[in-house]
N, C-alpha and C positions, 0 to 999 in steps of 0.2 A: 092206420095201424103200422105206421112207420117205425115204431120203437120195439115192436115185438121181435125177439130174436128169431133167427132163421129156423132153429129147431122147434119152435112153437108156432110158426106162421101158419101151419095147416090146421090148427085147432079152431073150431068155430067160436065166435064171440057174439054176445048180444049187443053190448055197447062198446064198440071199438075205441072210441075216444076216452072212455073211462079206463079201459085197459092201459092205454098209453099214459094217462094221468097216474095210474097206480104204479106203472113201471118207473116213471119219473120220481114218484114219492119214495119208492123202495130204494132206488139208487144202486150203487155198486155193492156186491156181496161183502166186501171188506168193511164197508161203512156200516152195513147192517150188523155184522159181527161185533164191531167196536161199540155200537149203540147197545146191543144186547149185553155186552160185558158191563157197560156202565149201569144198565138197569139191574143187572145181577147184584151189584153192590147194594142196591136199595131193597133187594128181595129178602135179605136176611133181617128179621125183626130186631135183633140186637144192633146191627150196624145202622139200621134206619132210626132206631131210638137215639143212638149216639149222635147221628147227623142232625136230627130234629132238635135235640138238646143244644148242640153247638150252634145251630142256626139261630135259635130263638134267644138263648141265654148268653151267647158269645163265648170267648175262649174259656176253657175249663181244663182242670187237671184230671188225671186218671181217677184219683180217689173220689173227687166230686162227681165225675161222670158215673162212677159205680153206684154211688148213693142215689143219684137222680134216676138212673135207669133200672136199678135193682140187679145189676150184673155184678159179678165178682171182678176184682181188680185185674187178674190175669186175662179174663175174657175181654175186658175193655181194652187192655193193652194189645191183645192179639187182633181185635177188630180195628183198632187204630193203626196197627202195623199195615194191614191190608189197605185201609183208606189212604194212608200216606203213600204206599207203593203205587196206588192208582192215581196219585196226584190230586185227590179230592180234599185231603186235610194235611195240615202241617202243624208241627209243634214248635212253639217259641219258648226258649229257655229263659227263665228269670231266676238266676241263682241256681238253687237245687230243684226248683219247680218248673215243670214243662206244662204249658197250657196249649191245648189243641184248638184249632179253628178250621172252619170250612173255607177252602180257597177256590173251589171249582164254581164258576159263575153259573153254568148250566144246572148243576145239582142244586145250587142255592136257589135258583129260580123255581125249580120243582118243589123244593122244601118250603119256599115262601108261599107258593100256591096252596100247598097242603096245610101249612100252618094258618093261613088266612081262612081257609075253609073250616078248619077246626074251631077257630074263634067264633066264626059265624054260627056253627052248629051248637056251640055251647051257649050262645046268646039266646037261642030259641027256646 
């Protein structure tokens, strides 16, 4: 139980080795906060719908994303603003049109896992 902080060392445990494994998995509080913030981006249905659309369909403009997700253009723009600020998405300008895409590899991996599962569920 070498990883248990001093302030918790007096607490009884059942499986001390699992406690140490759990402490290692949790890591530093700052890391946990950063991970929670990233998951919060996915917790909003509108943002998640946008990310799934971009992940599967590729770069899309605000108007097309609004049609695909059923959201209004301003709501799409606001969600994309948050996703851009978090470094999850970027917009590429092509003349007057800006097409957005997912650039965060970890988020893409999560979306890919979900998208693959959705295709499997539809096939059943």
